[in-house]
N, C-alpha and C positions, 0 to 999 in steps of 0.2 A: 403639112400639108401638101397639096401637089403644086405646085408651080409651072406646071410646063409652058399651057398655053392663056390666053390670058378671057379669059371670059366676054362672050358674044355679047357687046351694049355699041345702042343707037344712042344718042340720044332722044331723039323726034320715037321709037318703037320702044321704049327701057330694056332691059337689061337679064340677059339670064343664063337665070343658074346655074352651075357646072361648079363640072367636081375642087375651080380655077378659085371661088370663094368655100369651102369651104378649110377651117379654121382644123381641124382635127377633130373638136365637140361637136354629139348629134345632136346636143339640145341646142349647143347655140348654135350648129348648124341652120337645124329646124329652122328655128325663131325664122336668123337671116334668108332662108324659101322662102319662109314667107311675105320674106318683108319686101322682096324679089316680085314674088308671082302679085302683087301689090302695086305694086308697085309700076312694073306691068302695066298691070290692067287699069289704074288711071288713067296709067298714058296710051292706051287703046280705045279707053275713051272719048266722047264727045261735050268739049268743054260743057258742053250745057247742063251737061248729067252729071259733072264729074263732085257736084258739091259734098254731097253723102256717101258717096266710095272715098272721096278726099276725110272725109271727120272719121270714118272706120282707119284709114291707114291712122292715121293721128293717135287715136285710142292704139291703135297694133305699136306705132316705136316710140310713148311711150311706155305700154307695156315693156317692150322692149329694150326701149333702158335701161329702165325700173331693174327688169332683171343680171341685167349685166350692172349697174350698179352694186342694186347688194348682192353680188357676186364678191364687186372685188371690197366691200370691205370688212364682207368673212373669213377676208385673204388675205386682210392689212395692207389696203391701201385707205390715205388721207377722202376723207369725204369729198375732199377740196380735190384731188387727184384729174390730171386734164385728159384724161381717158372722158372722167364727164362731163370737166367745161366744156367735154369739141359738143356731147351730145343736146348740154342746157344753153349751148350755140346755137346746134339743127332741132330744140326742141321752140326754141324761141320765138326761130324766122315762122315757119309751122305755121304758132299760133298769131303770128301781125296773118300770111296770106288769107284768112276767111274777112278780116273786115276789107281784103284789100275786094276780091271776090266782090259780094257783097256788096258795096259798092264798085259796080260798071266794070271790076274788066276779065274778064273769063281767060284772058288766058294767064295769066297767074302761079294757078296749081297748073298746068303742064311745064310752063315758065319751070319753078320749082322743082314738079318729076325730075323732067330734065338736068338739069343740072346733082338734084340725087342720082342721077344715071353714073352722073362720072364722080363724085364722090363716095359715094360706097363703097368701089372695089380696093381704093386706095386709104379708105378709115382700117375695112374689110384687112385689107390682109398689114398694118403693120399694129398698129391701137390693139382691133380682136383673136384679132391671130398672137399680138402677144399676152394680150392676161389670160389667150386659151390656155396656151403653154407653161402660164404661170401658175392658172390654175392645175396646171396636172402636175404637175412637180408638188401641188400645196398638196393635193392630196387631193384634190376638191373635188366630190360626188356632185357637179353641176343635177342633176339630177332631184337627189334625196338633196338637195342643197347641205347637205355635210361634208366632214374632216375627220379624214382615216387618223390623222391624231393631228388634233389642233395644238399641239407643242412646235408644228411648223409652221407659223404665226406666229409673231407678229403683230401686237393692234397697235391700227394708222397708224407706221411708217413709213409706207409708200407710198408718193403726193407723183407715180411718175402716170405712163399716158395707157401701158398695161403687163409690164412684165417688169423685174427688180432689173433687171440689163437696164430697165427705161425715167432708173427712179432720180 
């Protein structure tokens, strides 16, 4: 993970993908880059036209979080670990936005997207980077979703945020 400079971010214009957001796992980084791109596109879209793109962003984020949680479970995390709990909170918020937007609050998608621009780099640098390190340490291949040596993983023993040291 490169930590030489902070990613370029502006709550109102979005977040630019940069090496500082990389966690060192190609598949996770690809998913994160898609998230960043969609988030920035959302902020560049006029509020009156955001809902269809926002729905796609929510679908992407559901799949993104499910992917990471699948990896956590496959490598020894309990289902109710704190990383997954953070995901659940974000998803609950994402789903709550649509009814507010439809009830004449056209600014709510922009406000949430701006908040996510602030949240994402911190989440990535802590929880996702820790998860990527853990996956590497146990020999989990995120492309094939397989363990090189299943003996390295104890089933459902970790409840931390992303790495064994956080348990």
